[in-house]
N, CA, C and O atoms as a MOPAC input file, in Angstrom:
PM7 MOZYME 1SCF
protein

 N     16.23800 1    -8.52700 1     1.95200 1
 C     15.27000 1    -8.51600 1     1.03400 1
 C     14.33700 1    -9.32000 1     0.73900 1
 O     13.54900 1    -8.92200 1    -0.11900 1
 N     14.15200 1   -10.47200 1     1.24000 1
 C     13.27000 1   -11.50300 1     1.54600 1
 C     11.95400 1   -10.90900 1     2.10500 1
 O     10.85700 1   -11.02100 1     1.56000 1
 N     12.18900 1   -10.31600 1     3.16700 1
 C     11.26700 1    -9.46100 1     3.85600 1
 C     10.35300 1    -8.69100 1     3.15100 1
 O      9.13500 1    -8.69900 1     3.33100 1
 N     11.18200 1    -7.79600 1     2.06600 1
 C     10.49100 1    -6.79400 1     1.09100 1
 C      9.49900 1    -8.09100 1     0.35300 1
 O      8.27700 1    -7.95800 1     0.41500 1
 N      9.88500 1    -8.90000 1    -0.09800 1
 C      9.70500 1    -9.93900 1    -1.18000 1
 C      8.08300 1   -10.47000 1    -0.61400 1
 O      7.01200 1   -10.54200 1    -1.21600 1
 N      8.40500 1   -10.73900 1     0.59200 1
 C      7.15800 1   -11.13400 1     1.59400 1
 C      6.28900 1   -10.13700 1     1.78700 1
 O      5.14800 1   -10.59200 1     1.69600 1
 N      6.29400 1    -8.87800 1     2.03300 1
 C      5.59200 1    -7.95200 1     2.26200 1
 C      4.83900 1    -7.63300 1     0.89800 1
 O      3.63800 1    -7.36700 1     0.92300 1
 N      5.63600 1    -7.66600 1    -0.42600 1
 C      5.13200 1    -7.57600 1    -1.61200 1
 C      3.99000 1    -8.82100 1    -2.15500 1
 O      3.04300 1    -8.60600 1    -2.91200 1
 N      4.35800 1   -10.13500 1    -1.55700 1
 C      3.33500 1   -11.13700 1    -2.37800 1
 C      2.49500 1   -11.05700 1    -1.39800 1
 O      1.35200 1   -11.13200 1    -1.84900 1
 N      2.52100 1   -10.86700 1     0.44600 1
 C      1.26400 1   -10.96000 1     1.08700 1
 C      0.47100 1    -9.69800 1     0.68900 1
 O     -0.73800 1    -9.89800 1     0.80800 1
 N      0.82500 1    -8.27800 1     0.18900 1
 C      0.36400 1    -7.45200 1    -0.19900 1
 C     -0.59200 1    -7.55800 1    -1.38600 1
 O     -1.76500 1    -7.18300 1    -1.38900 1
 N      0.21100 1    -8.23500 1    -2.59100 1
 C     -0.39500 1    -8.32100 1    -3.61600 1
 C     -1.62700 1    -9.52000 1    -3.29900 1
 O     -2.73500 1    -9.24200 1    -3.75700 1
 N     -1.51300 1   -10.63900 1    -2.65400 1
 C     -2.32600 1   -11.63600 1    -2.52000 1
 C     -3.35900 1   -11.22300 1    -1.53900 1
 O     -4.28200 1   -12.03800 1    -1.53800 1
 N     -3.54800 1   -10.16700 1    -0.63400 1
 C     -4.61400 1    -9.78000 1     0.20000 1
 C     -5.16200 1    -9.02800 1    -0.84900 1
 O     -6.38800 1    -9.02800 1    -0.95800 1
 N     -4.29000 1    -8.20700 1    -1.86100 1
 C     -5.48100 1    -7.16100 1    -2.59200 1
 C     -6.26300 1    -7.87200 1    -4.01700 1
 O     -7.09300 1    -7.26100 1    -4.69000 1
 N     -5.73200 1    -9.48600 1    -4.34000 1
 C     -6.51500 1    -9.98700 1    -5.09700 1
 C     -7.77600 1   -10.56700 1    -4.54400 1
 O     -8.85500 1   -10.55300 1    -5.13600 1
 N     -7.51900 1   -11.16600 1    -3.16400 1
 C     -8.53800 1   -11.59900 1    -2.43800 1
 C     -9.88400 1   -10.73600 1    -2.30300 1
 O    -11.01000 1   -11.11100 1    -2.63200 1
 N     -9.46900 1    -9.30400 1    -1.66000 1
 C    -10.23800 1    -8.47600 1    -1.83100 1
 C    -10.72200 1    -8.30100 1    -3.32900 1
 O    -11.89700 1    -7.99600 1    -3.53300 1
 N    -10.09400 1    -8.43500 1    -4.08000 1
 C    -10.81000 1    -7.88300 1    -5.61500 1
 C    -11.88700 1    -8.99700 1    -5.78600 1
 O    -13.01500 1    -8.67100 1    -6.15500 1
 N    -11.57800 1   -10.30500 1    -5.53100 1
 C    -12.56000 1   -11.22700 1    -6.32500 1
 C    -13.44200 1   -11.51700 1    -4.91300 1
 O    -14.54400 1   -12.00600 1    -5.16200 1
 N    -13.27800 1   -11.39300 1    -4.06000 1
 C    -14.74100 1   -10.96200 1    -2.80100 1
 C    -15.32500 1   -10.12200 1    -3.43900 1
 O    -16.44400 1   -10.43100 1    -3.84900 1
 N    -14.80000 1    -8.79900 1    -3.74600 1
 C    -15.89100 1    -7.77000 1    -4.24000 1
 C    -16.49600 1    -8.40600 1    -5.71400 1
 O    -17.67300 1    -8.71800 1    -5.89300 1
 N    -15.94500 1    -8.46300 1    -6.21900 1
 C    -16.90300 1    -8.85100 1    -7.88200 1
 C    -17.51900 1   -10.30800 1    -7.29600 1
 O    -18.43100 1   -10.68400 1    -8.03300 1
 N    -17.28000 1   -11.19900 1    -6.21200 1
 C    -18.17300 1   -12.16400 1    -6.13000 1
 C    -19.42100 1   -11.31200 1    -5.72400 1
 O    -20.34100 1   -11.07100 1    -6.50600 1
 N    -19.36900 1   -10.90700 1    -4.51300 1
 C    -20.35200 1    -9.77700 1    -4.12000 1
 C    -21.09100 1    -9.44100 1    -5.07600 1
 O    -22.14800 1    -9.98700 1    -5.39000 1
 N    -20.44000 1    -8.27600 1    -5.73600 1
 C    -21.15000 1    -7.73100 1    -6.56100 1
 C    -22.02400 1    -8.12500 1    -7.60100 1
 O    -22.93200 1    -7.38700 1    -7.98300 1
 N    -21.75300 1    -9.53200 1    -8.20600 1
 C    -22.27100 1   -10.23200 1    -9.24100 1
 C    -23.38900 1   -11.18700 1    -8.07900 1
 O    -24.08500 1   -11.90500 1    -8.79600 1
 N    -23.66100 1   -11.34700 1    -6.96500 1
 C    -24.81700 1   -11.71200 1    -6.24000 1
 C    -25.51400 1   -11.10400 1    -6.23300 1
 O    -26.65500 1   -11.53700 1    -6.39500 1
 N    -25.27900 1    -9.62300 1    -6.03200 1
 C    -26.26900 1    -8.41800 1    -6.21900 1
 C    -27.00700 1    -7.88500 1    -7.47800 1
 O    -28.00800 1    -7.21700 1    -7.73700 1
 N    -25.90900 1    -8.58000 1    -8.18600 1
 C    -26.73700 1    -8.06900 1    -9.50400 1
 C    -27.37500 1    -9.55600 1   -10.14000 1
 O    -27.81600 1    -9.31700 1   -11.26400 1
 N    -27.55400 1   -10.95500 1    -9.78400 1
 C    -27.58400 1   -11.82900 1    -9.76500 1
 C    -29.60700 1   -11.77300 1    -9.34300 1
 O    -30.64500 1   -11.95600 1    -9.97900 1
 N    -29.22000 1   -11.40700 1    -7.90700 1
 C    -30.87300 1   -11.07000 1    -6.89200 1
 C    -31.36000 1   -10.09400 1    -7.16400 1
 O    -32.30900 1    -9.82000 1    -6.42900 1
 N    -31.03900 1    -9.02700 1    -8.31600 1
 C    -31.41700 1    -7.59400 1    -8.60700 1
 C    -31.33100 1    -7.00200 1    -7.48000 1
 O    -31.77800 1    -5.85500 1    -7.47000 1
 N    -30.88300 1    -7.41800 1    -6.47400 1
 C    -31.42000 1    -6.40900 1    -5.45800 1
 C    -30.69200 1    -5.40300 1    -5.21900 1
 O    -29.48700 1    -5.46700 1    -5.46000 1
 N    -31.37000 1    -4.04700 1    -4.59800 1
 C    -30.82000 1    -2.84000 1    -4.65800 1
 C    -30.84100 1    -1.54300 1    -5.78000 1
 O    -31.21700 1    -0.37700 1    -5.66000 1
 N    -30.37600 1    -2.15000 1    -6.69300 1
 C    -30.23600 1    -1.58600 1    -7.64500 1
 C    -29.26800 1    -1.04000 1    -7.95100 1
 O    -28.26500 1    -1.60400 1    -7.51500 1
 N    -28.98000 1     0.32400 1    -8.84500 1
 C    -27.88300 1     0.83100 1    -8.53900 1
 C    -27.06600 1     1.71400 1    -7.86100 1
 O    -25.87200 1     2.01300 1    -7.87800 1
 N    -28.53300 1     2.20100 1    -6.97000 1
 C    -27.25800 1     2.71900 1    -5.25800 1
 C    -26.87900 1     1.77200 1    -5.25300 1
 O    -25.88000 1     1.54900 1    -5.93700 1
 N    -27.43700 1     0.80000 1    -4.53500 1
 C    -26.57800 1    -0.40100 1    -3.88400 1
 C    -25.43000 1    -1.08800 1    -4.43200 1
 O    -24.63100 1    -1.81500 1    -3.84100 1
 N    -25.47100 1    -0.70000 1    -5.83600 1
 C    -23.98200 1    -0.99600 1    -6.55300 1
 C    -23.32300 1    -0.17400 1    -6.40600 1
 O    -22.11700 1    -0.40400 1    -6.49600 1
 N    -23.81500 1     1.29700 1    -6.08700 1
 C    -22.53300 1     2.43900 1    -6.14400 1
 C    -22.17500 1     2.69200 1    -4.86200 1
 O    -21.09300 1     3.18800 1    -4.54900 1
 N    -23.25100 1     2.29200 1    -3.90700 1
 C    -22.31600 1     2.27200 1    -2.71800 1
 C    -21.52200 1     0.86600 1    -2.49100 1
 O    -20.59700 1     1.04200 1    -1.69800 1
 N    -21.58500 1    -0.07400 1    -2.81500 1
 C    -20.87700 1    -1.18500 1    -2.40500 1
 C    -19.13800 1    -0.62100 1    -3.45300 1
 O    -17.99100 1    -0.89200 1    -3.10000 1
 N    -19.54600 1     0.16500 1    -4.69800 1
 C    -18.63600 1     0.20100 1    -5.58700 1
 C    -17.38500 1     1.32800 1    -4.54500 1
 O    -16.20900 1     1.03200 1    -4.33400 1
 N    -17.94200 1     2.32500 1    -4.16100 1
 C    -17.33900 1     3.59000 1    -2.95800 1
 C    -16.63500 1     2.43600 1    -2.07600 1
 O    -15.40600 1     2.36400 1    -2.04600 1
 N    -17.13800 1     1.88300 1    -1.63600 1
 C    -16.65100 1     1.07800 1    -0.44600 1
 C    -15.67100 1     0.65900 1    -1.00500 1
 O    -14.61600 1     1.26400 1    -0.81400 1
 N    -15.68600 1    -0.34500 1    -1.75700 1
 C    -14.48900 1    -1.10300 1    -2.10300 1
 C    -13.33600 1    -0.26800 1    -2.66800 1
 O    -12.22300 1    -0.78000 1    -2.78900 1
 N    -13.64100 1     1.40100 1    -3.12600 1
 C    -12.49100 1     2.14200 1    -4.06200 1
 C    -12.05800 1     2.42300 1    -2.30800 1
 O    -10.91400 1     2.16900 1    -1.93200 1
 N    -13.07400 1     2.94400 1    -1.37700 1
 C    -12.38600 1     3.34400 1    -0.16800 1
 C    -11.23100 1     2.26100 1     0.68900 1
 O    -10.16800 1     2.63900 1     1.18300 1
 N    -11.70400 1     1.01800 1     0.70000 1
 C    -10.81400 1    -0.02300 1     1.42000 1
 C     -9.74100 1    -0.22000 1     0.49000 1
 O     -8.62500 1    -0.43700 1     0.96400 1
 N     -9.89000 1    -0.18200 1    -0.76500 1
 C     -8.23600 1    -0.24500 1    -1.71200 1
 C     -7.42300 1     0.94600 1    -1.46800 1
 O     -6.22400 1     0.98800 1    -1.19100 1
 N     -8.32100 1     1.98300 1    -1.62300 1
 C     -7.29900 1     3.16500 1    -1.06500 1
 C     -6.46700 1     2.98000 1     0.41200 1
 O     -5.26100 1     3.21800 1     0.49000 1
 N     -7.14400 1     2.60000 1     1.37600 1
 C     -6.75300 1     2.38600 1     2.64000 1
 C     -5.55900 1     1.48200 1     2.77800 1
 O     -4.49000 1     1.57900 1     3.38000 1
 N     -6.11500 1     0.56200 1     2.00600 1
 C     -4.93000 1    -0.64900 1     2.17400 1
 C     -3.64000 1    -0.34500 1     0.99500 1
 O     -2.50400 1    -0.70400 1     1.30600 1
 N     -3.82300 1     0.17300 1    -0.04500 1
 C     -2.95800 1     0.56500 1    -0.99000 1
 C     -1.65100 1     1.53200 1     0.29700 1
 O     -0.57200 1     1.08000 1     0.68100 1
 N     -2.25400 1     2.84200 1     0.65800 1
 C     -1.80400 1     3.51700 1     2.14500 1
 C     -1.05400 1     2.40300 1     2.95300 1
 O      0.15600 1     2.29500 1     2.74900 1
 N     -1.54400 1     1.72700 1     3.67700 1
 C     -1.09500 1     0.89000 1     4.26100 1
 C      0.18700 1     0.24100 1     3.60300 1
 O      1.29000 1     0.38500 1     4.12900 1
 N      0.05600 1    -0.28900 1     2.74300 1
 C      1.05200 1    -1.16400 1     2.06200 1
 C      1.93200 1    -0.53700 1     1.78100 1
 O      3.01900 1    -1.09600 1     1.92700 1
 N      1.94800 1     1.08500 1     1.17800 1
 C      2.91700 1     1.53700 1     1.05200 1
 C      3.95100 1     2.62900 1     2.11200 1
 O      5.07600 1     3.11100 1     1.99000 1
 N      2.97700 1     2.67900 1     3.06400 1
 C      3.68200 1     2.74800 1     4.17600 1
 C      4.79000 1     1.42700 1     4.95800 1
 O      5.85900 1     1.62600 1     5.53600 1
 N      4.28200 1     0.47000 1     4.78700 1
 C      4.94300 1    -0.75600 1     5.28700 1
 C      6.44600 1    -0.59000 1     4.54200 1
 O      7.58000 1    -0.48400 1     5.00900 1
 N      5.80600 1    -0.62400 1     2.85200 1
 C      6.90900 1    -0.73300 1     2.18300 1
 C      7.87300 1    -0.20500 1     2.25300 1
 O      8.95000 1    -0.73600 1     1.98600 1
 N      7.66100 1     1.50400 1     2.80200 1
 C      8.29900 1     2.25100 1     2.69200 1
 C      9.96100 1     2.10200 1     3.97300 1
 O     11.16100 1     2.34800 1     4.09600 1
 N      8.60600 1     1.44800 1     4.69300 1
 C      9.42400 1     1.31300 1     6.30800 1
 C     10.74200 1    -0.04700 1     6.28000 1
 O     11.79100 1    -0.34700 1     6.84900 1
 N      9.80400 1    -0.55000 1     5.19000 1
 C     11.26200 1    -2.28700 1     5.20500 1
 C     12.07200 1    -1.85600 1     4.39300 1
 O     13.14300 1    -2.46300 1     4.37900 1
 N     11.90400 1    -0.57000 1     3.32500 1
 C     13.00100 1    -0.49400 1     2.49200 1
 C     14.04000 1     0.37500 1     2.95600 1
 O     15.23300 1     0.51100 1     2.68700 1
 N     13.13700 1     0.98400 1     3.82300 1
 C     14.39400 1     2.02600 1     4.81000 1
 C     15.21400 1     1.09300 1     5.76800 1
 O     16.39100 1     1.17600 1     6.11800 1
 N     14.47600 1     0.39800 1     6.01000 1
 C     15.05400 1    -0.94000 1     7.17100 1
 C     16.17700 1    -1.32900 1     6.41900 1
 O     17.32200 1    -1.35400 1     6.86800 1
 N     15.78400 1    -1.69400 1     5.04500 1
 C     17.30100 1    -2.60300 1     4.49800 1
 C     18.17100 1    -1.86100 1     4.01200 1
 O     19.34600 1    -2.20700 1     4.13600 1
 N     17.91500 1    -0.89400 1     3.47000 1
 C     19.11900 1     0.24400 1     2.87300 1
 C     19.93600 1     0.87300 1     4.44800 1
 O     21.14000 1     1.04800 1     4.25900 1
 N     19.59800 1     1.12500 1     5.50700 1
 C     19.66600 1     0.63200 1     6.85700 1
 C     21.09800 1    -0.12900 1     6.79900 1
 O     22.21500 1     0.37000 1     6.66300 1
 N     20.81700 1    -1.15000 1     6.90900 1
 C     21.10700 1    -2.19600 1     7.15400 1
 C     22.37500 1    -2.37100 1     6.29600 1
 O     23.42100 1    -2.90200 1     6.66700 1
 N     22.13500 1    -1.88500 1     5.19500 1
 C     23.40700 1    -2.30000 1     4.51800 1
 C     24.42600 1    -1.19400 1     4.07600 1
 O     25.38000 1    -1.29800 1     3.30400 1
 N     23.94700 1    -0.05500 1     4.80400 1
 C     24.67900 1     1.10500 1     4.84500 1
 C     24.67200 1     2.04600 1     4.03500 1
 O     25.74800 1     2.48900 1     3.63300 1
 N     23.59500 1     2.52200 1     3.64600 1
 C     22.99600 1     3.47000 1     2.60800 1
 C     22.98400 1     4.60700 1     3.32400 1
 O     22.52300 1     4.47000 1     4.45700 1
 N     23.37000 1     5.77100 1     3.00500 1
 C     22.85700 1     7.12500 1     3.58100 1
 C     21.69800 1     7.73000 1     3.10100 1
 O     21.44600 1     8.09200 1     1.95200 1
 N     20.99700 1     7.80100 1     4.14700 1
 C     19.91100 1     8.77700 1     3.87300 1
 C     19.62900 1     9.95300 1     3.34600 1
 O     20.55500 1    10.63900 1     3.77900 1
 N     19.08600 1    10.52300 1     2.81400 1
 C     18.79700 1    12.28600 1     2.82400 1
 C     18.51600 1    12.75200 1     4.03800 1
 O     17.86400 1    13.78400 1     3.87800 1
 N     18.64800 1    12.55900 1     5.01200 1
 C     19.06900 1    13.40200 1     6.32300 1
 C     20.32400 1    13.18300 1     6.28500 1
 O     20.87500 1    14.28400 1     6.32000 1
 N     21.13100 1    12.30400 1     6.22900 1
 C     22.63900 1    11.80900 1     6.57400 1
 C     23.30900 1    12.79300 1     5.52200 1
 O     24.39300 1    13.32400 1     5.76500 1
 N     22.85800 1    12.93300 1     4.76000 1
 C     23.55000 1    13.69500 1     3.27800 1
 C     23.42900 1    15.07500 1     3.83100 1
 O     24.45500 1    15.74400 1     3.95100 1
 N     22.19600 1    15.59600 1     4.20300 1
 C     21.78400 1    16.64000 1     4.36600 1
 C     22.39600 1    17.55700 1     5.83500 1
 O     22.55300 1    18.74700 1     6.10900 1
 N     22.60300 1    16.32100 1     6.49600 1
 C     23.71500 1    16.44200 1     7.92000 1
 C     25.20000 1    16.90300 1     7.33500 1
 O     25.85500 1    17.90300 1     7.62900 1
 N     25.47200 1    15.94800 1     6.50600 1
 C     27.00900 1    16.18200 1     5.92100 1
 C     26.77500 1    17.38100 1     5.20000 1
 O     27.68200 1    18.17000 1     5.46200 1
 N     25.93200 1    17.87300 1     4.38600 1
 C     25.98500 1    19.57000 1     3.60700 1
 C     26.26600 1    20.23800 1     5.01500 1
 O     27.39700 1    20.64800 1     5.27400 1
 N     25.60100 1    20.30700 1     5.59500 1
 C     25.18100 1    21.70400 1     6.62700 1
 C     27.01300 1    21.41000 1     7.50200 1
 O     27.78600 1    22.34100 1     7.72900 1
 N     27.24900 1    20.23300 1     7.76700 1
 C     28.70900 1    20.00900 1     7.99800 1
 C     30.03100 1    20.45300 1     7.53500 1
 O     30.97800 1    20.71700 1     8.27600 1
 N     30.01900 1    20.54900 1     5.57100 1
 C     30.68100 1    21.13400 1     5.18000 1
 C     30.49000 1    22.77800 1     5.28100 1
 O     31.30300 1    23.48900 1     5.87000 1
 N     29.28000 1    23.28900 1     4.61100 1
 C     29.08200 1    24.48400 1     4.72000 1
 C     29.45300 1    24.88100 1     6.03300 1
 O     29.79100 1    26.04900 1     5.84700 1
 N     29.58700 1    24.67100 1     7.10900 1
 C     29.92400 1    25.15700 1     8.54400 1
 C     31.48000 1    25.11400 1     8.25300 1
 O     31.87900 1    26.27900 1     8.25400 1
 N     32.19700 1    24.50400 1     8.08000 1
 C     33.73200 1    24.02600 1     7.48700 1
 C     34.13700 1    25.08500 1     7.33400 1
 O     34.89100 1    25.56300 1     8.18100 1
 N     33.64800 1    26.03900 1     5.83100 1
 C     33.75100 1    26.67500 1     5.03200 1
 C     34.21400 1    27.97200 1     5.42400 1
 O     34.38800 1    28.84800 1     4.57700 1

């Protein structure tokens, strides 16, 4: 369970750091008057893309960790239950 907490906090920290960096970069662009709306829009879209990729990777890793923990404590998976269901149906 500590692995899940560590993963969660690492992901949260990375997300906050990325958000702070992007806000700082956008604020600098605004102050400099550099690029205008188009550059701002591009940076925003890049940030959204990076955030989505991070979220997808975080979800994948979290699911893997949860599956590992559940396996270690002996909780049956959906696949295990389907296999048992098939065996029961075959015995009927």
